[in-house]
ZAMARGU-4260 file (C-alpha; in steps of 0.2 Angstrom, whole numbers, plus 5000, padded with zeros to 4 digits):
<rodrens>
0) 4870/4820/5204 | 4855/4820/5191 | 4853/4832/5177 | 4841/4843/5187 | 4854/4845/5201
5) 4868/4849/5188 | 4858/4862/5180 | 4853/4871/5196 | 4871/4871/5201 | 4876/4878/5185
10) 4863/4892/5186 | 4868/4896/5204 | 4886/4898/5198 | 4882/4908/5183 | 4872/4921/5193
15) 4885/4922/5207 | 4899/4934/5208 | 4912/4922/5204 | 4916/4922/5186 | 4904/4915/5174
20) 4900/4897/5169 | 4905/4885/5182 | 4921/4878/5179 | 4914/4860/5181 | 4902/4864/5166
25) 4915/4855/5155 | 4909/4839/5164 | 4896/4830/5155 | 4884/4821/5167 | 4870/4810/5163
30) 4859/4797/5172 | 4865/4781/5180 | 4863/4772/5163 | 4875/4783/5154 | 4893/4785/5154
35) 4901/4800/5163 | 4915/4811/5157 | 4923/4825/5166 | 4935/4837/5157 | 4944/4850/5169
40) 4953/4866/5164 | 4969/4858/5170 | 4967/4843/5159 | 4962/4853/5144 | 4977/4865/5146
45) 4989/4851/5149 | 4983/4842/5133 | 4984/4858/5123 | 5002/4861/5129 | 5007/4843/5125
50) 4999/4843/5108 | 5002/4861/5101 | 5018/4863/5111 | 5025/4847/5104 | 5020/4852/5087
55) 5029/4868/5089 | 5045/4859/5095 | 5044/4847/5081 | 5042/4861/5068 | 5058/4870/5075
60) 5067/4854/5073 | 5062/4850/5055 | 5065/4868/5050 | 5082/4868/5058 | 5086/4852/5048
65) 5078/4857/5031 | 5086/4875/5031 | 5104/4867/5031 | 5099/4854/5018 | 5090/4865/5006
70) 5097/4883/5007 | 5090/4889/4991 | 5072/4886/4998 | 5075/4893/5015 | 5088/4906/5011
75) 5081/4915/4996 | 5090/4932/5000 | 5107/4924/4998 | 5106/4919/4980 | 5092/4930/4971
80) 5100/4946/4965 | 5086/4958/4968 | 5084/4952/4986 | 5102/4949/4992 | 5108/4955/5009
85) 5123/4953/5019 | 5113/4947/5034 | 5108/4931/5025 | 5126/4926/5022 | 5127/4917/5038
90) 5114/4903/5042 | 5122/4900/5059 | 5121/4882/5066 | 5108/4869/5068 | 5099/4878/5083
95) 5109/4893/5086 | 5099/4904/5074 | 5085/4905/5087 | 5096/4917/5098 | 5109/4923/5085
100) 5096/4933/5075 | 5092/4943/5091 | 5110/4950/5089 | 5105/4960/5073 | 5103/4978/5078
105) 5087/4988/5074 | 5097/4999/5061 | 5102/4984/5052 | 5085/4977/5052 | 5077/4994/5045
110) 5091/4996/5032 | 5091/4978/5026 | 5073/4972/5030 | 5063/4987/5030 | 5055/5000/5042
115) 5039/4990/5043 | 5049/4974/5048 | 5058/4983/5062 | 5042/4990/5069 | 5034/4973/5069
120) 5048/4965/5078 | 5048/4979/5091 | 5029/4976/5094 | 5034/4958/5098 | 5048/4963/5109
125) 5036/4975/5118 | 5024/4961/5121 | 5038/4950/5128 | 5042/4964/5140 | 5024/4966/5146
130) 5024/4947/5148 | 5039/4949/5160 | 5031/4962/5171 | 5015/4950/5171 | 5026/4936/5177
135) 5032/4946/5191 | 5014/4949/5197 | 5011/4930/5195 | 5024/4927/5208 | 5014/4935/5222
140) 4996/4933/5215 | 4997/4915/5214 | 4999/4912/5233 | 4986/4925/5236 | 4973/4917/5225
145) 4977/4900/5230 | 4976/4902/5248 | 4960/4912/5248 | 4948/4908/5263 | 4935/4895/5260
150) 4917/4900/5257 | 4901/4892/5250 | 4902/4903/5235 | 4919/4895/5230 | 4916/4877/5237
155) 4913/4870/5220 | 4930/4874/5213 | 4941/4858/5214 | 4952/4861/5198 | 4970/4866/5203
160) 4971/4878/5188 | 4955/4887/5192 | 4961/4889/5211 | 4975/4900/5204 | 4962/4912/5197
165) 4952/4926/5204 | 4937/4915/5203 | 4944/4906/5219 | 4943/4923/5229 | 4926/4925/5238
170) 4916/4941/5236 | 4920/4956/5246 | 4937/4948/5251 | 4952/4959/5255 | 4962/4949/5244
175) 4954/4959/5229 | 4967/4973/5234 | 4980/4962/5226 | 4970/4962/5210 | 4969/4981/5210
180) 4988/4983/5214 | 4992/4971/5200 | 4981/4981/5188 | 4991/4997/5192 | 5008/4989/5190
185) 5002/4980/5173 | 4994/4995/5165 | 5006/5008/5173 | 5021/4999/5165 | 5012/4997/5149
190) 5009/5016/5148 | 5028/5019/5152 | 5032/5006/5138 | 5022/5015/5126 | 5031/5031/5129
195) 5048/5022/5128 | 5043/5014/5112 | 5037/5031/5105 | 5055/5038/5107 | 5062/5023/5098
200) 5049/5024/5084 | 5051/5043/5082 | 5070/5041/5081 | 5069/5027/5068 | 5055/5035/5058
205) 5065/5051/5056 | 5080/5040/5051 | 5069/5033/5038 | 5063/5050/5032 | 5081/5055/5030
210) 5085/5042/5018 | 5088/5047/5000 | 5072/5041/4992 | 5061/5049/4979 | 5045/5047/4989
215) 5053/5059/5002 | 5053/5073/4989 | 5035/5070/4982 | 5017/5073/4987 | 5001/5065/4980
220) 4988/5078/4976 | 4969/5073/4974 | 4954/5082/4969 | 4963/5095/4958 | 4952/5109/4951
225) 4949/5109/4932 | 4960/5124/4930 | 4975/5115/4935 | 4973/5098/4927 | 4989/5099/4917
230) 5007/5096/4921 | 5012/5114/4918 | 4997/5122/4927 | 5000/5111/4942 | 5018/5115/4942
235) 5015/5134/4941 | 5003/5132/4956 | 5016/5125/4968 | 5029/5137/4961 | 5019/5152/4965
240) 5016/5144/4982 | 5034/5142/4986 | 5047/5147/4973 | 5052/5146/4954 | 5065/5132/4958
245) 5054/5123/4971 | 5046/5111/4959 | 5055/5097/4949 | 5040/5091/4940 | 5021/5087/4941
250) 5014/5072/4934 | 4995/5070/4932 | 4987/5053/4929 | 4978/5050/4912 | 4964/5038/4908
255) 4973/5025/4897 | 4963/5009/4896 | 4966/5007/4877 | 4985/5010/4879 | 4985/4998/4894
260) 4977/4984/4884 | 4989/4987/4869 | 5004/4987/4881 | 4999/4971/4888 | 4995/4963/4871
265) 5013/4969/4866 | 5020/4961/4882 | 5011/4944/4877 | 5018/4946/4859 | 5035/4949/4865
270) 5034/4933/4876 | 5028/4923/4862 | 5042/4929/4850 | 5055/4926/4863 | 5048/4908/4866
275) 5048/4905/4848 | 5066/4911/4846 | 5071/4900/4861 | 5064/4885/4852 | 5073/4889/4836
280) 5089/4891/4846 | 5087/4875/4855 | 5080/4864/4841 | 5087/4873/4825 | 5069/4872/4818
285) 5059/4888/4815 | 5042/4885/4824 | 5026/4887/4815 | 5007/4890/4819 | 4990/4890/4811
290) 4985/4907/4804 | 4969/4911/4813 | 4964/4924/4800 | 4964/4911/4785 | 4949/4899/4783
295) 4960/4884/4779 | 4971/4888/4794 | 4988/4887/4784 | 5004/4886/4793 | 5014/4901/4795
300) 5031/4905/4803 | 5029/4910/4821 | 5045/4921/4822 | 5040/4931/4807 | 5022/4932/4813
305) 5026/4939/4830 | 5040/4950/4823 | 5027/4959/4812 | 5015/4959/4826 | 5027/4967/4838
310) 5032/4980/4825 | 5014/4986/4823 | 5011/4986/4842 | 5027/4996/4844 | 5021/5009/4832
315) 5004/5010/4841 | 5011/5012/4858 | 5023/5025/4853 | 5010/5035/4844 | 4998/5034/4859
320) 5011/5038/4872 | 5017/5053/4863 | 4999/5059/4860 | 4995/5057/4878 | 5010/5065/4884
325) 5005/5080/4874 | 4988/5081/4881 | 4994/5080/4899 | 5008/5092/4897 | 4996/5107/4894
330) 5009/5119/4887 | 5004/5136/4883 | 5010/5154/4882 | 5007/5167/4895 | 4997/5178/4884
335) 4990/5177/4866 | 4990/5192/4854 | 4980/5194/4839 | 4987/5200/4822 | 4980/5217/4825
340) 4990/5218/4841 | 4975/5216/4854 | 4978/5204/4868 | 4967/5189/4868 | 4962/5184/4886
345) 4954/5167/4886 | 4937/5165/4895 | 4945/5154/4908 | 4958/5168/4913 | 4955/5176/4929
350) 4962/5186/4943 | 4979/5182/4950 | 4974/5175/4967 | 4991/5175/4973 | 4992/5194/4974
355) 4975/5199/4983 | 4977/5208/4999 | 4968/5206/5016 | 4952/5196/5015 | 4948/5201/4997
360) 4946/5185/4988 | 4947/5183/4970 | 4932/5181/4959 | 4936/5163/4954 | 4949/5154/4964
365) 4949/5139/4953 | 4956/5147/4938 | 4974/5150/4933 | 4982/5167/4929 | 4987/5160/4912
370) 4978/5153/4896 | 4971/5136/4895 | 4976/5122/4883 | 4966/5125/4867 | 4965/5144/4868
375) 4970/5155/4853 | 4988/5155/4848 | 4995/5171/4842 | 5013/5175/4848 | 5017/5191/4856
380) 5034/5190/4849 | 5042/5178/4837 | 5055/5170/4849 | 5041/5163/4860 | 5035/5153/4845
385) 5049/5141/4848 | 5040/5135/4864 | 5026/5128/4852 | 5035/5124/4836 | 5050/5114/4836
390) 5065/5117/4824 | 5064/5100/4816 | 5048/5090/4811 | 5046/5071/4813 | 5038/5059/4802
395) 5022/5060/4814 | 5020/5079/4810 | 5020/5094/4822 | 5010/5109/4826 | 5006/5121/4840
400) 4994/5110/4850 | 4996/5092/4854 | 5009/5081/4845 | 5016/5064/4845 | 5033/5071/4850
405) 5038/5082/4866 | 5051/5094/4870 | 5058/5099/4887 | 5061/5116/4892 | 5075/5123/4904
410) 5064/5121/4919 | 5060/5103/4914 | 5042/5106/4909 | 5037/5096/4894 | 5029/5107/4880
415) 5017/5100/4868 | 5020/5101/4850 | 5014/5096/4833 | 4998/5087/4826 | 4995/5069/4820
420) 5001/5058/4806 | 4983/5053/4802 | 4980/5071/4795 | 4993/5073/4782 | 4986/5091/4777
425) 4988/5096/4795 | 5006/5090/4795 | 5010/5100/4780 | 5003/5115/4787 | 5012/5113/4804
430) 5029/5110/4795 | 5025/5127/4786 | 5022/5136/4802 | 5038/5129/4809 | 5048/5135/4795
435) 5040/5152/4795 | 5042/5155/4813 | 5060/5153/4812 | 5061/5164/4797 | 5051/5177/4806
440) 5062/5176/4821 | 5077/5179/4810 | 5069/5194/4800 | 5061/5202/4815 | 5078/5203/4824
445) 5086/5213/4811 | 5071/5224/4804 | 5073/5242/4807 | 5061/5249/4795 | 5042/5251/4795
450) 5040/5240/4779 | 5048/5226/4788 | 5036/5228/4803 | 5021/5228/4792 | 5028/5212/4784
455) 5030/5204/4801 | 5012/5208/4806 | 5006/5200/4790 | 5016/5185/4794 | 5009/5184/4811
460) 4992/5185/4805 | 4995/5171/4793 | 5003/5160/4807 | 4988/5164/4818 | 4975/5159/4805
465) 4984/5143/4800 | 4988/5138/4818 | 4970/5139/4822 | 4965/5128/4808 | 4979/5116/4811
470) 4974/5115/4830 | 4956/5111/4825 | 4961/5097/4814 | 4974/5091/4826 | 4961/5090/4839
475) 4949/5080/4829 | 4963/5068/4823 | 4969/5066/4841 | 4951/5061/4846 | 4951/5048/4832
480) 4968/5041/4837 | 4965/5039/4856 | 4947/5034/4857 | 4943/5032/4876 | 4960/5037/4881
485) 4966/5054/4885 | 4955/5060/4900 | 4966/5069/4912 | 4962/5064/4930 | 4960/5075/4945
490) 4975/5068/4954 | 4993/5067/4952 | 5010/5068/4960 | 5022/5083/4962 | 5040/5081/4965
495) 5050/5095/4974 | 5068/5099/4974 | 5070/5100/4993 | 5064/5090/5008 | 5059/5106/5017
500) 5048/5111/5004 | 5040/5094/5003 | 5038/5094/5021 | 5029/5110/5021 | 5018/5106/5006
505) 5012/5090/5015 | 5005/5100/5030 | 4998/5115/5021 | 4980/5119/5016 | 4980/5122/4998
510) 4962/5127/4994 | 4948/5135/5003 | 4936/5121/4998 | 4936/5105/5009 | 4944/5090/5000
515) 4950/5101/4986 | 4969/5101/4982 | 4970/5087/4996 | 4988/5083/4999 | 4996/5067/5006
520) 5012/5058/5008 | 5017/5050/4991 | 5020/5031/4992 | 5035/5023/4983 | 5034/5025/4964
525) 5034/5005/4963 | 5020/5004/4976 | 5007/5015/4967 | 4990/5008/4963 | 4987/5018/4947
530) 4969/5011/4944 | 4964/5020/4960 | 4973/5037/4956 | 4959/5044/4945 | 4944/5040/4956
535) 4933/5055/4960 | 4929/5062/4977 | 4911/5056/4976 | 4917/5039/4971 | 4929/5038/4985
540) 4916/5043/4998 | 4904/5030/4991 | 4917/5017/4992 | 4922/5021/5010 | 4903/5020/5015
545) 4901/5003/5005 | 4917/4997/5013 | 4911/5001/5031 | 4894/4993/5027 | 4901/4978/5020
550) 4913/4976/5035 | 4899/4978/5047 | 4888/4966/5038 | 4902/4953/5038 | 4906/4955/5056
555) 4888/4951/5060 | 4888/4936/5048 | 4905/4930/5056 | 4897/4929/5073 | 4888/4913/5068
560) 4903/4902/5064 | 4913/4909/5077 | 4900/4907/5091 | 4898/4889/5086 | 4917/4885/5086
565) 4919/4894/5103 | 4904/4884/5110 | 4913/4868/5106 | 4925/4872/5120 | 4912/4871/5133
570) 4903/4854/5130 | 4888/4857/5142 | 4884/4874/5134 | 4884/4868/5116 | 4873/4853/5121
575) 4859/4866/5126 | 4859/4874/5109 | 4862/4859/5098 | 4853/4842/5103 | 4862/4832/5089
580) 4878/4836/5098 | 4870/4831/5114 | 4865/4814/5107 | 4882/4812/5099 | 4892/4816/5116
585) 4881/4804/5125 | 4884/4790/5112 | 4902/4794/5111 | 4909/4802/5127 | 4927/4802/5120
590) 4922/4815/5107 | 4922/4828/5121 | 4940/4828/5123 | 4943/4829/5104 | 4930/4843/5102
595) 4937/4854/5115 | 4955/4853/5107 | 4947/4855/5090 | 4938/4871/5094 | 4952/4883/5095
600) 4960/4876/5080 | 4944/4878/5070 | 4943/4897/5076 | 4961/4900/5070 | 4959/4891/5053
605) 4943/4899/5050 | 4951/4916/5053 | 4964/4913/5039 | 4952/4917/5026 | 4946/4933/5034
610) 4961/4944/5028 | 4957/4940/5010 | 4939/4945/5011 | 4943/4961/5021 | 4956/4966/5008
615) 4944/4965/4994 | 4932/4976/5004 | 4946/4988/5007 | 4949/4990/4989 | 4932/4999/4988
620) 4940/5014/4997 | 4952/5018/4983 | 4969/5016/4992 | 4983/5022/4981 | 4997/5010/4988
625) 4999/4993/4997 | 5003/5003/5013 | 4986/5011/5013 | 4978/4994/5010 | 4988/4986/5024
630) 4983/5000/5036 | 4965/4999/5032 | 4964/4980/5032 | 4973/4980/5049 | 4960/4992/5057
635) 4946/4980/5051 | 4955/4964/5057 | 4959/4972/5074 | 4940/4976/5076 | 4936/4958/5071
640) 4949/4951/5084 | 4942/4962/5098 | 4923/4959/5094 | 4924/4941/5089 | 4936/4935/5102
645) 4932/4945/5117 | 4913/4947/5115 | 4907/4933/5104 | 4918/4920/5111 | 4915/4925/5129
650) 4896/4924/5128 | 4896/4909/5117 | 4891/4897/5132 | 4873/4899/5126 | 4872/4910/5111
655) 4854/4912/5107 | 4849/4916/5125 | 4864/4928/5127 | 4861/4938/5111 | 4842/4939/5116
660) 4847/4947/5133 | 4859/4959/5125 | 4845/4965/5112 | 4833/4968/5127 | 4846/4978/5137
665) 4863/4982/5129 | 4870/4988/5146 | 4872/4970/5151 | 4887/4968/5140 | 4899/4974/5153
670) 4891/4962/5166 | 4892/4948/5153 | 4911/4951/5149 | 4915/4952/5168 | 4905/4936/5171
675) 4911/4925/5157 | 4928/4931/5152 | 4937/4923/5167 | 4930/4907/5164 | 4937/4907/5146
680) 4955/4910/5151 | 4960/4892/5147 | 4951/4893/5130 | 4960/4909/5125 | 4977/4901/5130
685) 4973/4887/5119 | 4970/4899/5105 | 4987/4907/5107 | 4995/4890/5107 | 4986/4885/5091
690) 4990/4901/5083 | 5008/4901/5086 | 5010/4883/5081 | 5000/4885/5065 | 5009/4901/5061
695) 5026/4892/5063 | 5021/4878/5052 | 5016/4889/5038 | 5029/4902/5039 | 5045/4892/5043
700) 5042/4876/5033 | 5035/4887/5019 | 5024/4872/5013 | 5013/4883/5002 | 5027/4892/4993
705) 5035/4875/4990 | 5020/4868/4983 | 5017/4882/4971 | 5034/4882/4965 | 5033/4863/4961
710) 5018/4866/4951 | 5026/4881/4942 | 5040/4870/4938 | 5028/4859/4928 | 5015/4871/4922
715) 5017/4887/4911 | 5031/4893/4899 | 5048/4887/4906 | 5060/4885/4892 | 5071/4900/4896
720) 5077/4907/4913 | 5067/4922/4910 | 5051/4912/4907 | 5055/4901/4923 | 5057/4916/4934
725) 5040/4924/4930 | 5023/4921/4939 | 5011/4911/4929 | 4992/4911/4934 | 4997/4914/4952
730) 5010/4900/4953 | 5026/4908/4959 | 5044/4901/4958 | 5055/4902/4973 | 5064/4916/4967
735) 5048/4927/4968 | 5042/4926/4987 | 5026/4934/4991 | 5026/4950/5001 | 5025/4948/5019
740) 5007/4952/5025 | 5011/4964/5039 | 4992/4968/5042 | 4988/4950/5045 | 5002/4946/5057
745) 5000/4963/5066 | 4982/4960/5069 | 4986/4943/5077 | 4997/4952/5089 | 4981/4961/5095
750) 4974/4945/5101 | 4990/4941/5111 | 4990/4959/5119 | 4971/4958/5123 | 4973/4941/5131
755) 4988/4948/5141 | 4979/4964/5147 | 4963/4955/5153 | 4970/4939/5160 | 4987/4945/5168
760) 4978/4950/5184 | 4963/4938/5184 | 4972/4922/5177 | 4990/4924/5183 | 4997/4909/5173
765) 4993/4917/5156 | 5009/4926/5154 | 5018/4910/5155 | 5010/4906/5138 | 5012/4923/5131
770) 5030/4925/5135 | 5035/4909/5127 | 5025/4914/5111 | 5033/4931/5110 | 5050/4924/5112
775) 5048/4911/5098 | 5039/4923/5087 | 5053/4936/5088 | 5066/4923/5082 | 5055/4916/5069
780) 5049/4932/5061 | 5067/4939/5062 | 5073/4924/5052 | 5060/4926/5039 | 5064/4944/5037
785) 5082/4941/5035 | 5082/4925/5024 | 5066/4926/5014 | 5055/4942/5012 | 5060/4957/5002
790) 5060/4973/5011 | 5048/4981/4998 | 5035/4988/4998 | 5039/4997/5014 | 5026/5010/5021
795) 5039/5017/5033 | 5032/5009/5049 | 5015/5017/5048 | 5006/5001/5054 | 5015/5004/5071
800) 5006/5020/5074 | 4989/5012/5070 | 4994/4997/5082 | 4997/5009/5096 | 4980/5017/5094
805) 4972/5000/5094 | 4982/4995/5109 | 4976/5010/5119 | 4958/5005/5115 | 4962/4987/5121
810) 4969/4994/5138 | 4953/5003/5141 | 4942/4988/5136 | 4952/4977/5148 | 4951/4989/5162
815) 4932/4991/5160 | 4931/4972/5161 | 4941/4971/5177 | 4931/4985/5184 | 4915/4975/5180
820) 4923/4959/5187 | 4926/4969/5204 | 4909/4975/5204 | 4901/4957/5203 | 4914/4952/5217
825) 4906/4966/5228 | 4923/4973/5230 | 4915/4989/5238 | 4932/4995/5245 | 4942/4991/5230
830) 4932/4999/5217 | 4936/5017/5222 | 4954/5013/5221 | 4952/5006/5204 | 4943/5021/5196
835) 4958/5032/5196 | 4968/5020/5185 | 4954/5020/5172 | 4954/5039/5172 | 4973/5040/5171
840) 4972/5028/5156 | 4959/5038/5147 | 4969/5054/5150 | 4985/5046/5144 | 4975/5041/5128
845) 4971/5059/5125 | 4988/5065/5129 | 4997/5053/5117 | 4985/5056/5103 | 4989/5075/5104
850) 5006/5077/5095 | 5016/5061/5097 | 5009/5053/5081 | 5011/5070/5071 | 5029/5072/5077
855) 5034/5054/5071 | 5025/5057/5055 | 5036/5072/5048 | 5054/5075/5048 | 5057/5092/5058
860) 5061/5107/5048 | 5078/5109/5055 | 5082/5091/5050 | 5075/5094/5033 | 5086/5110/5030
865) 5101/5100/5036 | 5098/5087/5023 | 5095/5100/5010 | 5112/5107/5013 | 5121/5091/5014
870) 5132/5089/4999 | 5129/5074/4988 | 5114/5068/4999 | 5103/5065/4984 | 5103/5069/4966
875) 5086/5076/4963 | 5087/5074/4944 | 5086/5056/4946 | 5068/5058/4952 | 5062/5065/4935
880) 5049/5053/4928 | 5048/5043/4943 | 5029/5045/4945 | 5025/5043/4927 | 5011/5030/4926
885) 5017/5013/4919 | 5007/5014/4903 | 5015/5031/4898 | 5032/5025/4905 | 5032/5010/4894
890) 5046/5007/4881 | 5041/5014/4865 | 5050/5000/4856 | 5052/4982/4863 | 5064/4970/4856
895) 5068/4952/4861 | 5082/4949/4873 | 5094/4943/4859 | 5090/4959/4848 | 5093/4970/4863
900) 5110/4964/4865 | 5115/4966/4847 | 5107/4984/4846 | 5116/4989/4863 | 5132/4983/4856
905) 5130/4992/4840 | 5126/5008/4849 | 5142/5006/4860 | 5152/5004/4844 | 5144/5020/4836
910) 5146/5030/4851 | 5165/5026/4852 | 5167/5030/4834 | 5158/5047/4836 | 5169/5051/4851
915) 5185/5047/4841 | 5178/5058/4827 | 5174/5073/4838 | 5188/5071/4850 | 5199/5087/4851
920) 5187/5098/4841 | 5182/5115/4849 | 5173/5130/4843 | 5157/5139/4842 | 5140/5132/4838
925) 5142/5134/4819 | 5159/5124/4820 | 5150/5110/4829 | 5138/5109/4815 | 5152/5108/4803
930) 5148/5124/4794 | 5156/5141/4793 | 5147/5157/4799 | 5144/5162/4781 | 5137/5145/4776
935) 5126/5146/4791 | 5119/5163/4785 | 5116/5156/4768 | 5107/5141/4775 | 5096/5153/4786
940) 5092/5164/4771 | 5087/5148/4761 | 5076/5142/4775 | 5067/5159/4776 | 5063/5159/4757
945) 5057/5140/4759 | 5047/5145/4774 | 5038/5159/4765 | 5035/5149/4750 | 5028/5134/4761
950) 5017/5147/4771 | 5009/5154/4755 | 5006/5138/4747 | 4999/5131/4764 | 4988/5146/4766
955) 4980/5146/4749 | 4978/5127/4749 | 4969/5128/4766 | 4958/5143/4760 | 4953/5133/4745
960) 4949/5118/4754 | 4939/5128/4767 | 4929/5136/4753 | 4926/5119/4744 | 4920/5111/4760
</rodrens>
């Protein structure tokens, strides 16, 4: 057969109703002077099974040997304290781990490995069950397809594997009824399995939501109006929504780039100091270094240098943290009154929008019913001044607005107090206000005459004037100290005291404006991406648009390499587009076999870099946790899998010509898929084998983590155990395994499911491959979750819900493809019978999306109330400060490890001595202070006189300063 005849036969088969490119198109024919090579599907599949199946078996054998020889490498969760689990105590025997890990229950997996791990394993198990029903179909489909009547249309098929497919059935044959029946069995059982899995998922999800975790009592609030951008204001908002005791605390995020840099510098200084101390302890010689500030670069003592630097940085961190806490707390009085007795209502004060009736809306919904931070301070009664002025001053000074210290009220709200140490005059004034306030409180309580009332009013006037001046000075000093820090973001976290209130808050609309006061479920405190917390709504919308555009552009660019790699699996097709390959294949015919085995490996290998690119694009959207990143990345990866695998790979026989046809008429997509996908069955099975074998090599043997650990052992600080256990420039020790990439591996399952859905009824041998892959992956990933990976971060199984939505879409795509194939096969009688299945699947899709996902997302109210009334279920007080951003939660004073041990020991001794001294003593408050009631009255009178004296001197001093200015 010459070239002309070969091309004519290929054209006839492509335009026939069989199944796309002719199955002998893998054969390379030339004239009589050239060598001839013929690669059939059965040969390609057999070579793939031998090559990649053998590699998989070898990997299992090597891993089973290494895991017993090096338990610290392959059983990390048995010796790392932070990762320990009782499931990792038993390593089982050489091969028995393959089936013993299947004996671990779902509850054990969820509790010890995380909800995400349990859901991922269940997706694999569901794939195995679907493969079993497909194997059942294979038992009766194979003889039907293989014994199809002979016809001119199928006379070209000689390969024994191809004869087992629907391609061997002539057009209009009654045997196509079997295809329709197999589709009903396959997709009907799939819908049943989805319902069964939803029952399991809902039960496990509710178990997860009943766990005593801080995140189940918290919400994340975004796009908070300006009026509520303080901890106190946000707390009051939700207290008014529910009850006074409903809110534990609110934590708004603050812009702290400078503080973050100082904290990072302090961490580096501490590491250097500990390293220098370790050298001194080991060698007995104090290390030295060159002083960079001196021109001659004289040597200085490293320990003294880093100690002094750490002390300075501790002071800076402490001052900034306390100042920022004062800003974000936003403490204020309910009303402010002038010395003349007139009530001062700030400009921002407005109608109480919680008390309007009917459809009557308040004038300004965004404004609270209480004054804002920075409003005039004039106490209505002397007792309330204690909320603003503490009883004792610190060395950094105090005043009515903003301080470097904080005080906590009975309701757990942090009240801002004091001014700054940088303004010494303001400090003196604030101290005077504090003393006078206590004096006024004592005098006003006993005053019964008109003269005392007049005196009290005069004191109030002085307090009001001085407080205003101190506040202005403190604000200027605060700005000088903080610099670019201090901007309160429009997002934060609110922690409630009960699950039922939290559950209600998640599902309520909190503002009349779209996106305003947007509430979502809070992630785990350790899993918060604080850099994205403060992004504005406009920034987020632009980021989502940019992410979508970048993903779409990348998908188009990704078509080029994927098309080329897929074309390599069909030698005759790739020769039409690339002449240099045609010449090379003619010269070296043996390369055809190598190329067709290399094609699926190139596809899988090239896809390994895709998740990293898509994760970078996902960060444009401003996710607040790794769970959000994984969910968004999974959707993108799933879309790439469907588009690149089942569209690009299918039409890659002649890429340029096919893309041109699609641009001219996009309705040809269905015909192209139906015409070409059956011919690609062997190629897709190759991809599944390659993916499973390579994943096993990477995951089980842990080659990359071992290589990084070896490099870390010789690179970076490693003098102490603390230094050796830290990550250095991306190099991880074995004790710090990387988080499991749930999105990456879950997206790989989309490929397995899609191949199974499309080929289970048209290529009946496909479930033989998928069932083996699912069984092995179930054992492999169970072992990895038990012995290697930490269960945190854990999104609570949210990827499972996203996967089911993608799975429903895959079912519809597969059914449309099969419907198109039946149309090309001229199955006039079978098409009307197939249409109801397509409609049922679409209706099932709508049905399952109505309420099932919502029911699984939230714990029912009854369950919440039961958990709220369960004794000892969860100590909510432990949740206080859980959502304080790391820069503000940083230790105000850091010490080296050795000094920490010494100081903690001294504190224990001091505490024991204090307990021994105070043991057995009882009495009133005065007795506890070690003074009699008479002595207490004397001290109070003395403090009154001192306060009045300080007040007068401060007042006249401030007035004189003002006049001179």
